[in-house]
C-alpha positions in Angstrom: 122.3 -123.8 101.3 122.7 -126.1 98.3 126.1 -127.7 97.6 127.0 -128.5 94.0 128.9 -131.8 93.7 130.6 -133.0 90.5 130.2 -136.7 89.5 133.0 -137.9 87.3 133.1 -141.0 85.0 134.2 -143.8 87.3 136.7 -146.5 86.7 134.6 -149.2 84.9 137.2 -151.9 85.6 139.2 -154.3 83.4 141.7 -151.6 82.5 139.2 -149.5 80.6 140.3 -145.9 80.2 137.4 -144.4 78.2 133.8 -144.8 77.4 131.3 -143.3 74.8 128.1 -141.6 76.0 125.3 -143.6 74.3 122.2 -142.2 76.0 121.5 -139.8 78.8 118.9 -141.0 81.2 118.3 -137.7 83.0 117.9 -134.1 81.9 119.2 -130.9 83.5 116.7 -130.0 86.3 115.7 -133.6 87.0 115.8 -134.8 90.6 117.9 -137.9 91.0 118.1 -140.4 93.9 121.2 -142.2 95.2 122.3 -145.0 92.9 119.9 -143.9 90.1 121.3 -144.6 86.6 122.0 -141.3 84.9 123.8 -142.2 81.7 124.3 -145.3 79.5 127.9 -145.6 78.2 129.6 -148.0 75.9 133.1 -149.3 76.6 135.2 -151.6 74.6 133.7 -154.4 76.7 130.0 -153.8 77.1 127.1 -151.3 77.5 127.0 -150.0 81.1 124.4 -147.9 83.0 126.3 -145.6 85.3 124.6 -144.8 88.7 125.1 -141.5 90.4 126.2 -141.8 94.0 124.5 -138.5 95.0 120.9 -137.4 95.5 119.8 -134.0 94.3 119.0 -131.9 91.3 121.0 -132.2 88.1 122.5 -128.8 87.3 124.7 -129.7 84.3 125.6 -132.5 81.9 129.0 -132.9 80.2 129.4 -134.8 77.0 126.8 -135.1 74.2 125.6 -138.5 73.1 128.3 -140.0 70.9 131.1 -138.2 72.7 134.0 -140.3 74.1 135.1 -139.4 77.6 138.1 -140.6 79.5 137.8 -142.1 83.0 137.8 -139.2 85.5 136.1 -136.7 83.1 133.1 -134.8 84.5 129.8 -136.4 83.8 127.3 -134.2 85.6 126.9 -131.9 88.6 124.2 -132.3 91.2 122.9 -129.7 93.6 122.6 -131.2 97.0 120.5 -129.4 99.6 121.2 -129.2 103.3 119.0 -132.1 104.1 120.6 -134.2 101.4 124.0 -133.1 102.4 123.5 -134.5 105.9 122.5 -131.2 107.6 125.3 -129.4 109.4 128.9 -130.1 108.7 128.3 -130.5 105.0 129.1 -134.3 104.9 127.4 -135.5 101.7 125.3 -138.6 101.8 126.3 -140.9 99.0 126.1 -144.5 97.9 128.2 -147.4 98.9 127.3 -149.3 95.8 129.8 -147.9 93.5 131.8 -149.0 90.4 135.4 -149.9 90.5 137.7 -147.2 91.7 135.1 -144.6 92.5 134.9 -143.5 96.1 131.6 -142.5 97.8 133.0 -139.3 99.3 134.3 -136.2 97.7 136.2 -136.8 94.4 139.8 -137.6 95.3 142.5 -135.0 94.5 144.5 -135.6 91.5 148.0 -136.9 92.2 149.8 -135.2 89.4 150.5 -131.4 89.4 149.2 -129.6 86.4 150.6 -126.3 85.2 147.8 -123.7 85.4 146.5 -122.3 82.1 144.5 -119.1 81.5 140.8 -119.6 82.2 138.4 -119.7 79.3 135.0 -118.0 79.4 132.5 -120.2 81.1 135.0 -122.4 82.9 134.6 -123.2 86.6 136.8 -121.7 89.2 139.7 -123.9 90.1 139.9 -125.6 86.8 142.0 -125.0 83.7 140.4 -124.1 80.4 141.3 -127.5 79.0 139.6 -129.2 82.0 136.3 -127.3 81.7 134.0 -129.4 79.6 132.0 -126.3 78.5 135.0 -124.3 77.4 135.7 -124.4 73.7 139.2 -125.2 72.5 141.1 -122.6 70.6 140.1 -122.6 66.9 142.7 -123.5 64.3 143.3 -122.0 60.9 141.7 -125.0 59.2 138.5 -124.4 61.1 138.7 -127.3 63.6 138.5 -126.8 67.4 141.3 -129.1 68.3 144.5 -127.6 66.9 146.0 -124.3 68.1 148.3 -123.6 65.2 150.9 -122.4 67.8 154.4 -123.8 68.0 154.8 -126.9 69.9 156.6 -125.2 72.8 153.7 -122.8 73.2 150.9 -125.4 73.4 149.4 -125.5 76.9 152.8 -124.4 78.2 154.4 -127.7 77.3 158.1 -127.7 76.4 159.2 -129.2 73.1 160.7 -132.3 74.8 158.2 -132.5 77.6 155.4 -135.2 78.1 152.4 -135.2 75.8 149.1 -135.6 77.7 147.9 -138.8 76.1 146.8 -141.9 78.0 145.5 -144.2 75.3 148.1 -146.0 73.1 145.5 -146.1 70.4 145.5 -142.3 70.2 149.3 -142.3 69.9 149.2 -144.9 67.1 146.4 -143.1 65.2 148.4 -139.9 65.3 151.7 -141.6 64.4 150.2 -143.5 61.4 148.6 -140.3 60.0 151.5 -138.0 60.7 149.8 -135.9 63.3 152.1 -134.0 65.7 150.5 -134.4 69.1 152.4 -131.5 70.5 150.5 -129.2 68.2 147.1 -130.3 69.7 145.2 -128.9 72.7 143.3 -131.8 74.2 139.6 -131.5 74.9 139.8 -133.8 77.9 140.4 -133.0 81.5 143.6 -131.0 82.1 144.3 -130.9 78.4 144.1 -134.7 77.9 144.3 -135.5 74.2 141.5 -137.8 73.1 140.9 -139.9 70.0 138.2 -137.4 68.9 140.9 -134.6 68.9 143.0 -136.5 66.4 140.0 -137.6 64.3 138.8 -134.0 64.1 142.2 -132.9 62.7 142.1 -135.7 60.2 138.5 -134.9 59.1 139.4 -131.2 58.7 142.5 -132.0 56.8 140.7 -134.4 54.5 138.2 -131.7 53.7 141.1 -129.6 52.4 142.2 -132.5 50.2 145.6 -133.4 51.7 147.0 -135.7 54.3 148.2 -134.5 57.7 152.0 -134.6 58.0 152.5 -135.6 54.4 155.3 -133.8 52.5 154.3 -131.4 49.7 154.0 -133.1 46.3 156.9 -132.5 44.0 156.4 -130.4 40.9 157.1 -133.4 38.7 154.8 -135.8 40.6 153.6 -138.8 38.5 150.0 -139.0 37.4 147.7 -139.9 40.2 146.1 -143.3 40.2 142.4 -144.1 40.5 140.5 -141.8 43.0 140.3 -143.2 46.5 138.2 -140.6 48.2 134.8 -141.8 47.3 134.5 -144.4 50.0 133.5 -144.1 53.7 135.4 -144.4 56.9 134.2 -146.5 59.9 135.9 -145.7 63.2 137.6 -148.6 64.9 136.2 -148.0 68.4 134.0 -149.6 70.9 133.5 -153.4 70.5 134.8 -153.4 66.9 138.0 -151.6 68.0 138.5 -153.9 71.0 138.1 -157.0 68.7 140.6 -155.5 66.2 143.2 -154.9 69.0 142.8 -158.3 70.6 143.0 -160.2 67.3 146.0 -158.2 66.2 147.8 -158.9 69.5 146.9 -162.6 69.2 148.5 -162.9 65.7 151.5 -160.8 66.8 152.3 -162.7 70.0 151.0 -166.3 69.7 152.7 -168.8 67.4 149.5 -170.6 66.6 148.9 -173.8 64.6 145.7 -175.5 63.5 144.7 -179.1 63.1 141.3 -180.4 62.0 139.3 -183.5 61.5 135.9 -184.6 60.0 133.6 -186.4 62.4 130.3 -188.4 62.1 127.9 -186.5 64.4 124.9 -188.7 63.6 125.0 -190.4 67.0 125.4 -187.1 68.9 122.4 -185.7 67.1 120.4 -188.9 68.0 121.5 -188.6 71.7 120.4 -185.0 71.8 117.0 -185.9 70.3 116.5 -188.6 72.9 117.4 -186.2 75.7 114.9 -183.6 74.5 112.2 -186.3 73.9 112.2 -187.2 77.6 110.8 -183.9 78.7 112.2 -181.1 80.7 114.5 -178.4 79.5 115.7 -178.7 75.9 119.4 -179.4 75.7 121.3 -177.3 73.2 123.9 -178.7 70.8 126.4 -176.0 72.1 125.9 -177.3 75.6 126.8 -180.9 74.6 129.9 -179.6 72.7 130.9 -177.6 75.8 130.5 -180.7 78.0 132.8 -182.6 75.6 135.3 -179.7 75.7 135.5 -179.7 79.4 136.0 -183.5 79.5 138.8 -183.2 76.9 140.5 -180.4 78.8 140.5 -182.6 81.9 142.5 -185.1 79.9 144.7 -182.5 78.2 145.1 -179.6 80.7 148.0 -178.1 78.7 145.3 -176.4 76.5 143.6 -174.8 79.5 146.6 -172.5 80.2 148.3 -169.2 79.4 151.9 -168.1 78.9 153.5 -165.7 81.4 156.1 -164.0 79.2 157.7 -162.0 82.0 158.3 -165.1 84.1 158.8 -167.4 81.1 156.3 -169.9 82.5 153.3 -171.7 81.3 150.5 -171.3 83.8 148.1 -174.2 83.9 144.7 -173.2 85.2 142.5 -175.4 87.5 139.1 -174.0 86.5 137.6 -174.0 83.0 135.9 -170.6 82.2 134.5 -171.3 78.8 134.1 -168.5 76.3 131.9 -168.8 73.3 131.7 -166.5 70.3 128.5 -164.6 69.8 127.7 -162.4 66.9 125.6 -159.3 67.8 124.6 -156.0 66.1 127.5 -154.4 68.0 130.0 -156.9 66.7 131.6 -160.1 67.8 131.7 -160.7 71.6 132.9 -163.6 73.7 130.8 -164.1 76.8 132.3 -166.5 79.4 130.6 -169.3 81.3 132.2 -169.5 84.7 133.3 -172.9 86.0 132.0 -174.7 83.0 133.7 -177.9 84.2 131.3 -178.1 87.1 128.1 -177.8 85.1 125.9 -180.4 83.5 124.2 -180.1 80.1 121.1 -178.4 81.5 123.1 -175.8 83.5 125.3 -175.1 80.4 122.2 -174.7 78.2 120.6 -172.2 80.6 123.8 -170.2 81.0 124.5 -170.1 77.2 120.9 -168.8 76.7 121.2 -166.2 79.4 124.6 -164.8 78.2 123.5 -164.9 74.5 120.3 -162.8 75.3 122.4 -160.3 77.3 125.0 -160.1 74.5 122.3 -159.3 71.9 120.7 -156.7 74.3 124.1 -155.1 74.9 123.8 -155.6 78.7 126.8 -157.9 79.3 129.0 -156.7 82.2 132.8 -156.4 81.8 133.1 -159.4 84.2 131.0 -161.5 81.9 133.3 -160.8 78.9 136.7 -161.4 80.5 138.6 -164.2 82.3 138.0 -167.0 79.8 140.5 -169.9 79.7 139.3 -171.7 76.5 136.9 -170.7 73.7 134.3 -172.7 71.8 133.5 -171.1 68.4 130.4 -172.5 66.6 130.8 -170.9 63.2 128.6 -173.5 61.7 125.6 -171.2 62.4 126.9 -169.1 59.5 126.5 -172.0 57.1 130.2 -172.7 56.7 132.1 -176.0 57.1 135.5 -174.9 58.3 137.7 -172.1 59.5 141.1 -171.4 61.2 140.1 -169.6 64.4 142.3 -166.9 65.9 143.1 -167.6 69.6 141.3 -165.3 72.0 144.4 -163.8 73.7 145.7 -164.7 76.3 144.1 -168.1 76.1 146.0 -171.1 74.6 143.5 -172.7 72.3 140.1 -172.5 70.6 137.9 -175.2 69.2 136.0 -174.4 66.0 132.8 -176.3 65.0 131.4 -176.1 61.4 127.9 -176.9 60.2 126.5 -180.4 60.6 125.3 -181.5 57.1 124.4 -184.8 55.4 127.4 -186.2 53.5 128.4 -189.6 52.1 130.4 -191.5 54.7 131.7 -195.0 55.1 129.8 -196.4 58.1 130.5 -200.0 59.3 132.1 -200.8 56.0 129.3 -199.5 53.8 128.7 -196.1 52.1 125.9 -194.2 53.9 124.6 -190.7 54.3 125.6 -189.5 57.7 125.6 -186.1 59.6 129.2 -184.9 59.3 130.9 -182.0 61.0 134.4 -180.5 60.7 136.2 -179.7 63.9 139.3 -177.5 64.0 141.6 -176.7 66.9 143.9 -173.7 66.9 146.5 -173.9 69.7 149.4 -172.0 71.0 152.5 -174.0 70.0 154.4 -172.7 73.1 152.1 -174.7 75.5 152.1 -178.0 73.7 153.2 -179.9 70.6 151.1 -181.5 67.9 150.7 -184.7 69.7 148.8 -183.1 72.6 146.7 -181.0 70.3 145.9 -184.0 68.1 145.1 -186.1 71.1 142.6 -183.4 72.4 141.0 -183.1 69.0 140.7 -186.8 68.5 139.1 -187.3 71.9 136.5 -184.6 71.0 135.8 -186.3 67.7 135.4 -189.7 69.4 132.9 -188.2 71.8 131.0 -186.6 68.9 130.9 -189.9 67.0 130.2 -192.1 70.1 128.7 -190.0 72.9 129.0 -193.0 75.2 132.8 -192.2 75.4 131.8 -189.4 77.7 130.5 -191.9 80.3 134.1 -192.7 81.2 134.6 -189.2 82.6 131.2 -188.7 84.3 
């Protein structure tokens, strides 16, 4: 006799609590093998193919493409036959190659107790109406499927002063900034969990009626309205774009940063690179040479390879240099990380930069390849600009920015000449060091750019 098993969205690691269904890789009725990828999801970190730990026939899928699901929400159900289930005893065979936080046995029981709610038509036995992915939420007066229109005390049996089932702080902030009362919503997630989509549905429905959620009624003597503002479009801050926005905002909010910069004559560095590539073998990238310079500079100024522990009120200096580099992709700005960059030579750095850049553009970077950086190198010169003031990649302590290398008039050996000039900028956390340390780091980098032989002292 077949046994139907439910596969829920597993913990994808790095503190991620939700993911968006991008593309289903299986249809209802398909036969799947253990560890076969069944769905492609997008988190705030990367695109991930999720493998199913069970073998059998897909009987249901939960979540259309474009839907955002919280960790723990049902993804699909699989009918496992007696042979697949291990014969007698009903012990289900499953994979040992699982994602973070997902067990290979039966799904673990939830730790929190949930007050039962009336079952909706089509929901599975043993689940509440809010937890059933196929059960529609109660329609509201404005036509949306997210609000109930009932008093707050009557929504899902929650008291007025009781907890609101919201995990994501982004959902709370979105509701707060738009005047949405979360107690008036019935969440579409498991066990009534309120998702971002629930709040956005309310905002869209209210916008269609021409007024703002939670806004007071306009007085009878309201002044004349200004220019119309409803002709534009709205782009949700979610996925990679949302993660970048959150991280940059946190950096500006928490880090007292400062920036110093210097122009450098990169003519000799460009000649050195040309000589390396003329000798045959793998071509060395300019980014790899700059990275090698950075790791040498960090060895001399380790204060900039650190982070601040606010709770302990300590500066944590890190031994290894995990070098992040900014990469622009169709999905937005991402910062892949080269592990142990301080142990790599120019050829190894070139190869790793190429591998991570290709993965970033293909959207296949793993969360581990996008986290754990200790210092970031940002080559914004590829956009044709000379200078910038980089925002530190929280919780790092510094970022080196590199502008374009262009011919400019320059005084060289006492005479005016046309040289290849680049502007270098260093943004640093003023809590970890003062201007003298930051200036010393930047000056050493500039010296290596102008005279690559300076690097020989540290090789």
